[in-house]
C-alpha positions, 0 to 999 in steps of 0.5 A: 335446859341444855345443862340438864340434857347434856350427856342424855340419850333420852328426854321425856317432856311431860309438862303442860299447863291444863286449862279448859277455861281459857289462856290464863295471861299467856301462860298456856301458849308460853308453856305449852307451845314455846316450852315444848319448842324449847325442850325440842331445840334443847335436845337437839342441840345437846345431840339427845337421840330420842325426845318422847313427848306427851300430850293431853287427850284434849288435843284431839277429839275422837272423830275426826282425829285432827280437830281439837276438843277445846281451846286447850286442845288447839294449844296442844295441837299447835305444838305438834310438828307437821 
């Protein structure tokens, strides 16, 4: 991943596994949580100035905004900083 980021000022991270039904053998957290962390760490190590991360609408319920909608949303929420 770092080879792809070398010399880049901007990285868009859009990758995710969508699963409303459950974990699928660890694939969801491996991709969505660890994958997002790997992208952020690689971007930082390569001096990328801006990282744009997108997430699914399933990361949050409408009210209150800090409550995950589903099991999948819990993973998306855990991938977010702070």
